N, CA, C and O atoms as CSV, one atom per row, in Angstrom:
chain,resi,resn,atom,element,x,y,z
A,1,GLY,N,N,0.798,-1.211,0.039
A,1,GLY,CA,C,0.028,-0.074,0.044
A,1,GLY,C,C,0.969,1.194,-0.027
A,1,GLY,O,O,2.159,1.162,-0.340
A,2,GLY,N,N,0.261,2.286,0.305
A,2,GLY,CA,C,0.844,3.603,0.344
A,2,GLY,C,C,0.328,4.501,-0.546
A,2,GLY,O,O,-0.322,4.088,-1.506
A,3,TYR,N,N,0.535,5.777,-0.359
A,3,TYR,CA,C,0.029,6.723,-1.255
A,3,TYR,C,C,0.943,7.721,-1.629
A,3,TYR,O,O,1.083,8.761,-0.986
A,4,PRO,N,N,1.684,7.392,-2.834
A,4,PRO,CA,C,2.868,8.320,-3.274
A,4,PRO,C,C,2.513,9.738,-3.631
A,4,PRO,O,O,3.405,10.569,-3.804
A,5,SER,N,N,1.091,10.077,-3.761
A,5,SER,CA,C,0.985,11.344,-4.190
A,5,SER,C,C,0.771,12.292,-2.951
A,5,SER,O,O,0.516,13.491,-3.069
A,6,ILE,N,N,0.892,11.673,-1.826
A,6,ILE,CA,C,0.772,12.615,-0.527
A,6,ILE,C,C,2.103,13.301,-0.391
A,6,ILE,O,O,3.181,12.709,-0.454
A,7,GLY,N,N,1.947,14.619,-0.194
A,7,GLY,CA,C,3.156,15.466,0.037
A,7,GLY,C,C,2.985,16.282,1.261
A,7,GLY,O,O,1.831,16.549,1.596
A,8,PHE,N,N,3.970,16.714,1.970
A,8,PHE,CA,C,3.937,17.635,3.009
A,8,PHE,C,C,4.688,18.768,2.692
A,8,PHE,O,O,5.862,18.596,2.363
A,9,LEU,N,N,4.133,20.115,2.739
A,9,LEU,CA,C,4.761,21.217,2.309
A,9,LEU,C,C,5.084,22.085,3.426
A,9,LEU,O,O,4.464,22.027,4.487
A,10,ASP,N,N,6.079,22.918,3.202
A,10,ASP,CA,C,6.344,23.956,4.208
A,10,ASP,C,C,5.506,25.076,3.986
A,10,ASP,O,O,4.430,24.910,3.412
A,11,ARG,N,N,5.864,26.186,4.367
A,11,ARG,CA,C,4.941,27.461,4.173
A,11,ARG,C,C,4.858,27.791,2.638
A,11,ARG,O,O,5.847,27.664,1.915
A,12,VAL,N,N,3.767,28.175,2.219
A,12,VAL,CA,C,3.502,28.604,0.822
A,12,VAL,C,C,2.836,30.020,0.861
A,12,VAL,O,O,2.203,30.424,1.837
A,13,THR,N,N,3.038,30.753,-0.308
A,13,THR,CA,C,2.482,32.025,-0.464
A,13,THR,C,C,0.901,32.117,-0.754
A,13,THR,O,O,0.338,31.136,-1.240
A,14,ASP,N,N,0.314,33.074,-0.513
A,14,ASP,CA,C,-1.144,33.131,-0.816
A,14,ASP,C,C,-1.349,32.943,-2.225
A,14,ASP,O,O,-2.347,32.341,-2.620
A,15,ALA,N,N,-0.368,33.472,-3.132
A,15,ALA,CA,C,-0.538,33.309,-4.511
A,15,ALA,C,C,-0.530,31.863,-4.970
A,15,ALA,O,O,-1.212,31.532,-5.939
A,16,GLU,N,N,0.244,30.957,-4.285
A,16,GLU,CA,C,0.363,29.548,-4.552
A,16,GLU,C,C,-0.821,28.737,-4.025
A,16,GLU,O,O,-1.151,27.643,-4.483
A,17,MET,N,N,-1.400,29.342,-3.070
A,17,MET,CA,C,-2.593,28.423,-2.446
A,17,MET,C,C,-3.655,27.969,-3.272
A,17,MET,O,O,-4.104,26.844,-3.051
A,18,GLU,N,N,-4.122,28.650,-4.174
A,18,GLU,CA,C,-5.287,28.334,-5.091
A,18,GLU,C,C,-4.858,27.075,-6.005
A,18,GLU,O,O,-5.625,26.171,-6.338
A,19,SER,N,N,-3.540,27.176,-6.339
A,19,SER,CA,C,-3.105,26.001,-7.255
A,19,SER,C,C,-2.976,24.714,-6.358
A,19,SER,O,O,-3.229,23.617,-6.856
A,20,PHE,N,N,-2.590,24.828,-5.049
A,20,PHE,CA,C,-2.451,23.762,-4.356
A,20,PHE,C,C,-3.919,23.179,-3.903
A,20,PHE,O,O,-4.103,21.964,-3.833
A,21,TYR,N,N,-4.828,24.021,-3.637
A,21,TYR,CA,C,-6.153,23.568,-3.317
A,21,TYR,C,C,-6.701,22.814,-4.589
A,21,TYR,O,O,-7.411,21.815,-4.473
A,22,SER,N,N,-6.361,23.305,-5.727
A,22,SER,CA,C,-6.960,22.702,-6.979
A,22,SER,C,C,-6.261,21.247,-7.266
A,22,SER,O,O,-6.760,20.324,-7.910
A,23,ALA,N,N,-5.110,21.272,-6.691
A,23,ALA,CA,C,-4.304,19.951,-6.982
A,23,ALA,C,C,-4.589,18.788,-6.047
A,23,ALA,O,O,-4.280,17.633,-6.340
A,24,CYS,N,N,-5.175,19.122,-4.937
A,24,CYS,CA,C,-5.409,18.207,-3.904
A,24,CYS,C,C,-6.690,17.503,-3.826
A,24,CYS,O,O,-7.679,18.160,-4.152
A,25,ASP,N,N,-6.849,16.351,-3.474
A,25,ASP,CA,C,-8.102,15.612,-3.445
A,25,ASP,C,C,-8.798,15.800,-2.152
A,25,ASP,O,O,-10.029,15.790,-2.149
A,26,VAL,N,N,-8.102,15.979,-0.997
A,26,VAL,CA,C,-8.552,16.106,0.277
A,26,VAL,C,C,-7.716,17.150,1.072
A,26,VAL,O,O,-6.491,17.122,0.956
A,27,PHE,N,N,-8.316,18.072,1.873
A,27,PHE,CA,C,-7.419,18.922,2.689
A,27,PHE,C,C,-7.639,18.524,4.105
A,27,PHE,O,O,-8.741,18.362,4.628
A,28,VAL,N,N,-6.374,18.370,4.721
A,28,VAL,CA,C,-6.391,17.843,6.149
A,28,VAL,C,C,-5.612,18.988,6.951
A,28,VAL,O,O,-4.514,19.493,6.721
A,29,LEU,N,N,-6.561,19.237,7.988
A,29,LEU,CA,C,-6.092,20.166,9.071
A,29,LEU,C,C,-6.045,19.608,10.326
A,29,LEU,O,O,-6.996,19.801,11.083
A,30,PRO,N,N,-4.957,18.848,10.733
A,30,PRO,CA,C,-5.032,18.496,12.139
A,30,PRO,C,C,-4.386,19.447,12.992
A,30,PRO,O,O,-3.363,20.025,12.626
A,31,THR,N,N,-4.940,19.652,14.153
A,31,THR,CA,C,-4.385,20.581,15.098
A,31,THR,C,C,-4.886,20.099,16.484
A,31,THR,O,O,-6.032,19.750,16.766
A,32,SER,N,N,-3.777,20.149,17.310
A,32,SER,CA,C,-3.884,19.826,18.775
A,32,SER,C,C,-4.250,20.961,19.657
A,32,SER,O,O,-4.667,20.788,20.802
A,33,SER,N,N,-4.094,22.080,19.131
A,33,SER,CA,C,-4.285,23.394,19.936
A,33,SER,C,C,-5.670,23.982,19.922
A,33,SER,O,O,-5.878,25.013,20.561
A,34,GLY,N,N,-6.674,23.375,19.209
A,34,GLY,CA,C,-7.872,24.007,19.220
A,34,GLY,C,C,-7.891,25.238,18.242
A,34,GLY,O,O,-8.272,26.330,18.663
A,35,GLU,N,N,-7.528,25.088,17.081
A,35,GLU,CA,C,-7.441,26.111,16.076
A,35,GLU,C,C,-8.533,27.211,16.311
A,35,GLU,O,O,-9.691,26.826,16.470
A,36,GLY,N,N,-8.290,28.367,16.340
A,36,GLY,CA,C,-9.392,29.470,16.604
A,36,GLY,C,C,-10.337,29.378,15.434
A,36,GLY,O,O,-11.490,29.021,15.678
A,37,PHE,N,N,-10.019,29.633,14.289
A,37,PHE,CA,C,-11.018,29.663,13.099
A,37,PHE,C,C,-10.634,28.700,12.093
A,37,PHE,O,O,-11.426,27.803,11.803
A,38,GLY,N,N,-9.423,28.792,11.485
A,38,GLY,CA,C,-9.091,27.988,10.438
A,38,GLY,C,C,-9.346,28.444,8.993
A,38,GLY,O,O,-9.998,27.769,8.196
A,39,LEU,N,N,-8.786,29.646,8.702
A,39,LEU,CA,C,-9.082,30.290,7.438
A,39,LEU,C,C,-8.808,29.279,6.358
A,39,LEU,O,O,-9.575,29.227,5.397
A,40,VAL,N,N,-7.821,28.510,6.438
A,40,VAL,CA,C,-7.401,27.574,5.348
A,40,VAL,C,C,-8.448,26.566,5.187
A,40,VAL,O,O,-8.692,26.223,4.030
A,41,ALA,N,N,-9.125,26.019,6.159
A,41,ALA,CA,C,-10.292,25.146,5.925
A,41,ALA,C,C,-11.283,25.784,5.225
A,41,ALA,O,O,-11.878,25.143,4.358
A,42,ALA,N,N,-11.608,27.074,5.467
A,42,ALA,CA,C,-12.668,27.637,4.738
A,42,ALA,C,C,-12.291,27.930,3.260
A,42,ALA,O,O,-13.100,27.941,2.332
A,43,GLU,N,N,-11.007,28.157,3.167
A,43,GLU,CA,C,-10.548,28.313,1.666
A,43,GLU,C,C,-10.573,27.078,0.971
A,43,GLU,O,O,-10.878,27.056,-0.222
A,44,ALA,N,N,-10.246,25.912,1.677
A,44,ALA,CA,C,-10.280,24.608,1.030
A,44,ALA,C,C,-11.759,24.344,0.670
A,44,ALA,O,O,-12.077,24.086,-0.491
A,45,LEU,N,N,-12.645,24.408,1.653
A,45,LEU,CA,C,-14.071,24.082,1.212
A,45,LEU,C,C,-14.503,25.001,0.125
A,45,LEU,O,O,-15.179,24.554,-0.801
A,46,ALA,N,N,-14.155,26.275,0.173
A,46,ALA,CA,C,-14.549,27.151,-0.906
A,46,ALA,C,C,-14.042,26.760,-2.263
A,46,ALA,O,O,-14.642,27.113,-3.278
A,47,SER,N,N,-12.855,25.976,-2.302
A,47,SER,CA,C,-12.235,25.679,-3.502
A,47,SER,C,C,-12.706,24.254,-4.002
A,47,SER,O,O,-12.176,23.640,-4.928
A,48,GLY,N,N,-13.841,23.796,-3.205
A,48,GLY,CA,C,-14.446,22.472,-3.475
A,48,GLY,C,C,-13.665,21.327,-3.163
A,48,GLY,O,O,-13.662,20.341,-3.900
A,49,ARG,N,N,-12.957,21.402,-2.045
A,49,ARG,CA,C,-12.163,20.284,-1.263
A,49,ARG,C,C,-12.694,19.687,-0.062
A,49,ARG,O,O,-12.829,20.492,0.859
A,50,PRO,N,N,-13.025,18.519,0.177
A,50,PRO,CA,C,-13.451,17.984,1.329
A,50,PRO,C,C,-12.314,18.236,2.386
A,50,PRO,O,O,-11.124,18.124,2.092
A,51,VAL,N,N,-12.729,18.555,3.538
A,51,VAL,CA,C,-11.708,18.905,4.620
A,51,VAL,C,C,-11.934,17.877,5.783
A,51,VAL,O,O,-13.026,17.534,6.236
A,52,ILE,N,N,-10.654,17.438,6.191
A,52,ILE,CA,C,-10.689,16.640,7.530
A,52,ILE,C,C,-10.026,17.470,8.399
A,52,ILE,O,O,-8.901,17.949,8.257
A,53,ALA,N,N,-10.883,17.623,9.411
A,53,ALA,CA,C,-10.086,18.559,10.590
A,53,ALA,C,C,-10.478,17.780,11.952
A,53,ALA,O,O,-11.267,16.847,12.098
A,54,THR,N,N,-9.707,18.432,12.868
A,54,THR,CA,C,-9.671,17.791,14.310
A,54,THR,C,C,-10.654,18.695,15.078
A,54,THR,O,O,-10.856,19.868,14.765
A,55,ARG,N,N,-11.240,18.076,16.087
A,55,ARG,CA,C,-12.096,18.746,17.175
A,55,ARG,C,C,-11.384,18.727,18.310
A,55,ARG,O,O,-10.590,17.803,18.487
A,56,PRO,N,N,-11.531,19.686,19.222
A,56,PRO,CA,C,-12.382,20.779,19.081
A,56,PRO,C,C,-11.514,21.966,18.327
A,56,PRO,O,O,-10.329,21.899,18.004
A,57,GLY,N,N,-12.315,22.939,18.157
A,57,GLY,CA,C,-11.750,24.209,17.475
A,57,GLY,C,C,-12.624,24.715,16.320
A,57,GLY,O,O,-13.557,24.034,15.895
A,58,GLY,N,N,-12.319,25.884,15.832
A,58,GLY,CA,C,-13.107,26.481,14.921
A,58,GLY,C,C,-13.314,25.767,13.633
A,58,GLY,O,O,-14.431,25.838,13.120
A,59,PRO,N,N,-12.279,25.020,12.991
A,59,PRO,CA,C,-12.743,24.220,11.863
A,59,PRO,C,C,-13.728,23.131,12.129
A,59,PRO,O,O,-14.381,22.702,11.177
A,60,SER,N,N,-13.902,22.640,13.326
A,60,SER,CA,C,-14.765,21.601,13.601
A,60,SER,C,C,-16.314,22.269,13.622
A,60,SER,O,O,-17.327,21.570,13.612
A,61,GLU,N,N,-16.321,23.595,13.649
A,61,GLU,CA,C,-17.619,24.224,13.684
A,61,GLU,C,C,-17.924,24.575,12.250
A,61,GLU,O,O,-19.072,24.922,11.974
A,62,LEU,N,N,-17.015,24.518,11.329
A,62,LEU,CA,C,-17.187,25.029,9.931
A,62,LEU,C,C,-17.313,23.581,9.030
A,62,LEU,O,O,-18.118,23.539,8.099
A,63,VAL,N,N,-16.644,22.647,9.295
A,63,VAL,CA,C,-16.767,21.507,8.465
A,63,VAL,C,C,-17.959,20.757,8.937
A,63,VAL,O,O,-18.150,20.561,10.137
A,64,ARG,N,N,-18.854,20.287,7.902
A,64,ARG,CA,C,-20.045,19.544,8.239
A,64,ARG,C,C,-19.780,18.155,8.112
A,64,ARG,O,O,-19.784,17.661,6.985
A,65,ASP,N,N,-19.524,17.382,9.220
A,65,ASP,CA,C,-19.065,16.038,9.321
A,65,ASP,C,C,-19.882,15.094,8.503
A,65,ASP,O,O,-21.082,14.869,8.658
A,66,GLY,N,N,-19.175,14.628,7.714
A,66,GLY,CA,C,-19.958,13.415,6.882
A,66,GLY,C,C,-20.631,14.094,5.586
A,66,GLY,O,O,-21.085,13.342,4.724
A,67,VAL,N,N,-20.708,15.409,5.428
A,67,VAL,CA,C,-21.365,16.173,4.366
A,67,VAL,C,C,-20.284,16.873,3.496
A,67,VAL,O,O,-20.272,16.574,2.302
A,68,ASP,N,N,-19.501,17.645,3.895
A,68,ASP,CA,C,-18.302,18.172,3.169
A,68,ASP,C,C,-16.982,17.977,3.685
A,68,ASP,O,O,-16.005,18.594,3.261
A,69,GLY,N,N,-16.947,17.069,4.654
A,69,GLY,CA,C,-15.586,16.694,5.298
A,69,GLY,C,C,-15.864,15.740,6.363
A,69,GLY,O,O,-16.950,15.188,6.538
A,70,LEU,N,N,-14.721,15.567,7.125
A,70,LEU,CA,C,-14.943,14.500,8.218
A,70,LEU,C,C,-14.209,15.258,9.467
A,70,LEU,O,O,-13.364,16.137,9.301
A,71,LEU,N,N,-14.600,14.846,10.586
A,71,LEU,CA,C,-14.108,15.426,11.876
A,71,LEU,C,C,-13.530,14.161,12.732
A,71,LEU,O,O,-14.092,13.067,12.790
A,72,VAL,N,N,-12.436,14.466,13.319
A,72,VAL,CA,C,-11.990,13.495,14.431
A,72,VAL,C,C,-11.388,14.169,15.447
A,72,VAL,O,O,-10.940,15.307,15.306
A,73,ASP,N,N,-11.335,13.426,16.664
A,73,ASP,CA,C,-10.726,14.146,17.816
A,73,ASP,C,C,-9.300,14.352,17.549
A,73,ASP,O,O,-8.622,13.633,16.815
A,74,ALA,N,N,-8.812,15.572,18.310
A,74,ALA,CA,C,-7.444,15.959,18.116
A,74,ALA,C,C,-6.541,14.738,18.577
A,74,ALA,O,O,-5.576,14.450,17.870
A,75,SER,N,N,-6.805,13.994,19.743
A,75,SER,CA,C,-5.900,13.040,20.076
A,75,SER,C,C,-5.992,11.608,19.478
A,75,SER,O,O,-5.491,10.590,19.956
A,76,ASP,N,N,-6.755,11.727,18.300
A,76,ASP,CA,C,-6.987,10.292,17.655
A,76,ASP,C,C,-6.230,10.245,16.413
A,76,ASP,O,O,-6.817,10.406,15.343
A,77,SER,N,N,-4.897,10.026,16.467
A,77,SER,CA,C,-4.090,10.010,15.231
A,77,SER,C,C,-4.415,8.790,14.411
A,77,SER,O,O,-4.226,8.798,13.195
A,78,ALA,N,N,-4.861,7.826,14.991
A,78,ALA,CA,C,-5.241,6.584,14.041
A,78,ALA,C,C,-6.687,6.966,13.301
A,78,ALA,O,O,-6.954,6.619,12.150
A,79,GLY,N,N,-7.497,7.674,14.088
A,79,GLY,CA,C,-8.827,8.043,13.442
A,79,GLY,C,C,-8.418,9.027,12.342
A,79,GLY,O,O,-8.970,8.894,11.249
A,80,LEU,N,N,-7.550,9.959,12.498
A,80,LEU,CA,C,-7.230,10.990,11.322
A,80,LEU,C,C,-6.782,10.120,10.284
A,80,LEU,O,O,-7.369,10.184,9.204
A,81,GLY,N,N,-5.685,9.184,10.455
A,81,GLY,CA,C,-5.455,8.330,9.265
A,81,GLY,C,C,-6.488,7.523,8.611
A,81,GLY,O,O,-6.534,7.403,7.387
A,82,ALA,N,N,-7.320,6.966,9.417
A,82,ALA,CA,C,-8.607,6.239,8.906
A,82,ALA,C,C,-9.455,7.126,8.053
A,82,ALA,O,O,-9.858,6.750,6.952
A,83,ALA,N,N,-9.717,8.260,8.535
A,83,ALA,CA,C,-10.497,9.364,7.717
A,83,ALA,C,C,-10.062,9.595,6.463
A,83,ALA,O,O,-10.776,9.603,5.460
A,84,LEU,N,N,-8.655,9.824,6.515
A,84,LEU,CA,C,-7.976,10.155,5.180
A,84,LEU,C,C,-7.997,8.943,4.322
A,84,LEU,O,O,-8.411,9.085,3.171
A,85,ARG,N,N,-7.646,7.880,4.683
A,85,ARG,CA,C,-7.746,6.632,3.895
A,85,ARG,C,C,-9.289,6.401,3.316
A,85,ARG,O,O,-9.540,6.094,2.151
A,86,SER,N,N,-10.187,6.595,4.277
A,86,SER,CA,C,-11.655,6.419,3.675
A,86,SER,C,C,-11.935,7.321,2.506
A,86,SER,O,O,-12.557,6.941,1.514
A,87,LEU,N,N,-11.471,8.480,2.657
A,87,LEU,CA,C,-11.831,9.432,1.496
A,87,LEU,C,C,-10.933,9.261,0.291
A,87,LEU,O,O,-11.399,9.492,-0.825
A,88,LEU,N,N,-9.635,8.861,0.442
A,88,LEU,CA,C,-8.814,8.533,-0.750
A,88,LEU,C,C,-9.259,7.316,-1.338
A,88,LEU,O,O,-9.143,7.201,-2.558
A,89,GLU,N,N,-9.785,6.322,-0.619
A,89,GLU,CA,C,-10.220,4.964,-1.229
A,89,GLU,C,C,-11.751,5.016,-1.794
A,89,GLU,O,O,-12.152,4.178,-2.601
A,90,ASP,N,N,-12.525,6.017,-1.325
A,90,ASP,CA,C,-13.791,6.077,-1.906
A,90,ASP,C,C,-14.177,7.359,-2.706
A,90,ASP,O,O,-14.683,8.371,-2.220
A,91,GLU,N,N,-13.846,7.143,-4.045
A,91,GLU,CA,C,-13.889,8.294,-4.812
A,91,GLU,C,C,-15.335,8.885,-4.924
A,91,GLU,O,O,-15.502,10.104,-4.874
A,92,PRO,N,N,-16.297,8.080,-5.065
A,92,PRO,CA,C,-17.764,8.638,-5.215
A,92,PRO,C,C,-18.094,9.663,-3.937
A,92,PRO,O,O,-18.638,10.758,-4.082
A,93,ARG,N,N,-17.670,9.112,-2.681
A,93,ARG,CA,C,-17.945,9.781,-1.530
A,93,ARG,C,C,-17.069,11.055,-1.489
A,93,ARG,O,O,-17.588,12.102,-1.101
A,94,ARG,N,N,-15.745,11.028,-1.874
A,94,ARG,CA,C,-14.967,12.040,-2.077
A,94,ARG,C,C,-15.486,13.284,-3.069
A,94,ARG,O,O,-15.405,14.485,-2.813
A,95,VAL,N,N,-16.003,12.705,-4.192
A,95,VAL,CA,C,-16.451,13.716,-5.119
A,95,VAL,C,C,-17.829,14.351,-4.611
A,95,VAL,O,O,-18.048,15.553,-4.756
A,96,ALA,N,N,-18.662,13.567,-4.064
A,96,ALA,CA,C,-19.955,13.982,-3.528
A,96,ALA,C,C,-19.701,15.092,-2.307
A,96,ALA,O,O,-20.541,15.958,-2.063
A,97,MET,N,N,-18.638,14.988,-1.679
A,97,MET,CA,C,-18.178,15.857,-0.595
A,97,MET,C,C,-17.695,17.156,-1.185
A,97,MET,O,O,-17.939,18.265,-0.708
A,98,SER,N,N,-16.971,16.908,-2.290
A,98,SER,CA,C,-16.309,18.089,-3.108
A,98,SER,C,C,-17.536,18.890,-3.505
A,98,SER,O,O,-17.562,20.090,-3.231
A,99,SER,N,N,-18.364,18.423,-4.014
A,99,SER,CA,C,-19.469,19.006,-4.739
A,99,SER,C,C,-20.252,19.852,-3.474
A,99,SER,O,O,-20.517,21.049,-3.584
A,100,ARG,N,N,-20.521,19.196,-2.479
A,100,ARG,CA,C,-21.085,19.857,-1.397
A,100,ARG,C,C,-20.400,20.964,-0.772
A,100,ARG,O,O,-21.030,21.914,-0.307
A,101,ALA,N,N,-19.033,20.882,-0.735
A,101,ALA,CA,C,-18.180,21.987,-0.365
A,101,ALA,C,C,-18.214,23.063,-1.313
A,101,ALA,O,O,-18.332,24.231,-0.943
A,102,ALA,N,N,-18.108,22.699,-2.624
A,102,ALA,CA,C,-18.190,23.917,-3.509
A,102,ALA,C,C,-19.541,24.665,-3.668
A,102,ALA,O,O,-19.544,25.792,-4.164
A,103,GLU,N,N,-20.519,24.155,-3.321
A,103,GLU,CA,C,-21.943,24.676,-3.067
A,103,GLU,C,C,-22.020,25.824,-2.023
A,103,GLU,O,O,-22.827,26.752,-2.069
A,104,ARG,N,N,-21.043,25.626,-1.055
A,104,ARG,CA,C,-21.306,26.669,0.076
A,104,ARG,C,C,-20.832,28.035,-0.322
A,104,ARG,O,O,-19.950,28.218,-1.162
A,105,ASP,N,N,-21.449,28.965,0.311
A,105,ASP,CA,C,-21.007,30.461,0.180
A,105,ASP,C,C,-20.134,30.923,1.233
A,105,ASP,O,O,-20.630,31.527,2.184
A,106,LEU,N,N,-18.755,30.686,1.170
A,106,LEU,CA,C,-17.892,30.958,2.110
A,106,LEU,C,C,-17.031,32.360,1.816
A,106,LEU,O,O,-15.937,32.624,2.315
A,107,SER,N,N,-17.701,33.098,0.993
A,107,SER,CA,C,-17.026,34.437,0.563
A,107,SER,C,C,-16.949,35.360,1.801
A,107,SER,O,O,-17.546,35.152,2.858
A,108,TRP,N,N,-16.121,36.426,1.530
A,108,TRP,CA,C,-15.976,37.446,2.529
A,108,TRP,C,C,-17.225,38.334,2.487
A,108,TRP,O,O,-17.581,38.921,3.508
A,109,THR,N,N,-17.868,38.445,1.391
A,109,THR,CA,C,-19.084,39.342,1.386
A,109,THR,C,C,-20.144,38.682,2.296
A,109,THR,O,O,-20.781,39.314,3.140
A,110,ARG,N,N,-20.290,37.291,2.043
A,110,ARG,CA,C,-21.284,36.693,2.959
A,110,ARG,C,C,-20.895,36.715,4.425
A,110,ARG,O,O,-21.748,36.852,5.302
A,111,ALA,N,N,-19.596,36.579,4.687
A,111,ALA,CA,C,-19.201,36.748,6.065
A,111,ALA,C,C,-19.451,38.056,6.640
A,111,ALA,O,O,-19.862,38.165,7.795
A,112,ILE,N,N,-19.219,39.068,5.880
A,112,ILE,CA,C,-19.396,40.486,6.332
A,112,ILE,C,C,-20.833,40.682,6.524
A,112,ILE,O,O,-21.226,41.312,7.506
A,113,ASP,N,N,-21.692,40.172,5.627
A,113,ASP,CA,C,-23.311,40.276,5.897
A,113,ASP,C,C,-23.726,39.886,7.114
A,113,ASP,O,O,-24.492,40.531,7.831
A,114,GLU,N,N,-23.115,38.581,7.429
A,114,GLU,CA,C,-23.494,37.736,8.516
A,114,GLU,C,C,-23.154,38.525,9.936
A,114,GLU,O,O,-23.896,38.567,10.918
A,115,ILE,N,N,-21.992,39.070,9.815
A,115,ILE,CA,C,-21.450,39.835,11.053
A,115,ILE,C,C,-22.343,41.140,11.099
A,115,ILE,O,O,-22.638,41.566,12.215
A,116,GLU,N,N,-22.760,41.753,10.069
A,116,GLU,CA,C,-23.467,42.897,10.081
A,116,GLU,C,C,-25.057,42.616,10.648
A,116,GLU,O,O,-25.698,43.461,11.272
A,117,ARG,N,N,-25.511,41.379,10.334
A,117,ARG,CA,C,-26.765,40.820,10.827
A,117,ARG,C,C,-26.742,40.677,12.306
A,117,ARG,O,O,-27.616,41.119,13.052
A,118,VAL,N,N,-25.733,40.060,12.660
A,118,VAL,CA,C,-25.516,39.824,14.156
A,118,VAL,C,C,-25.383,41.113,14.994
A,118,VAL,O,O,-25.926,41.254,16.089
A,119,LEU,N,N,-24.623,42.032,14.395
A,119,LEU,CA,C,-24.425,43.294,15.227
A,119,LEU,C,C,-25.763,44.073,15.309
A,119,LEU,O,O,-26.114,44.614,16.357
A,120,ASP,N,N,-26.524,44.115,14.134
A,120,ASP,CA,C,-27.700,44.727,14.036
A,120,ASP,C,C,-28.719,44.113,15.129
A,120,ASP,O,O,-29.412,44.867,15.812
A,121,ALA,N,N,-28.773,42.851,15.249
A,121,ALA,CA,C,-29.560,42.251,16.249
A,121,ALA,C,C,-29.202,42.590,17.445
A,121,ALA,O,O,-30.130,42.800,18.227
A,122,VAL,N,N,-27.876,42.740,17.930
A,122,VAL,CA,C,-27.332,43.099,19.208
A,122,VAL,C,C,-27.734,44.596,19.461
A,122,VAL,O,O,-28.118,44.935,20.580
A,123,ARG,N,N,-27.664,45.325,18.620
A,123,ARG,CA,C,-28.039,46.877,18.666
A,123,ARG,C,C,-29.508,47.279,19.069
A,123,ARG,O,O,-29.841,48.190,19.827
A,124,ARG,N,N,-30.368,46.327,18.342
A,124,ARG,CA,C,-31.809,46.608,18.468
A,124,ARG,C,C,-32.409,46.156,19.840
A,124,ARG,O,O,-32.178,45.030,20.279
A,125,PRO,N,N,-33.080,46.941,20.416
A,125,PRO,CA,C,-33.684,46.550,21.617
A,125,PRO,C,C,-34.722,45.295,21.326
A,125,PRO,O,O,-35.294,45.162,20.244
A,126,ALA,N,N,-34.870,44.472,22.347
A,126,ALA,CA,C,-35.973,43.404,22.077
A,126,ALA,C,C,-37.228,43.902,21.764
A,126,ALA,O,O,-37.583,44.958,22.289
A,127,GLY,N,N,-38.022,43.263,20.926
A,127,GLY,CA,C,-39.261,43.841,20.454
A,127,GLY,C,C,-39.426,44.676,19.255
A,127,GLY,O,O,-40.535,44.884,18.761
A,128,ASP,N,N,-38.168,45.228,18.716
A,128,ASP,CA,C,-38.174,45.978,17.603
A,128,ASP,C,C,-37.999,45.313,16.297
A,128,ASP,O,O,-38.001,45.977,15.261
């Protein structure tokens, strides 16, 4: 076995990121520190890539487990490997997750609109 197309990269520029998202089949964001938001997870989803992320943390609130990605506990390295293997070996499932990820509106415009909606709700007195 083995997956010769798996690569581990060091830091890449913002300009390079789009081509990397396009080239990958699955985006994996393992973190043991409880990532605050995980902008790269949002970027990968917006690029139509399923995301495997660890919980707890921001990415685990963004990724819809079993819909457009998979979530595993940060302490479960075997589970992380199994999740990756399951998506690499199940192309129809991976493609379906990619389609659902690409359908999401994770644009900055939508994010700003949502922030404005929340702030407006906080400013308005109850009953208005």
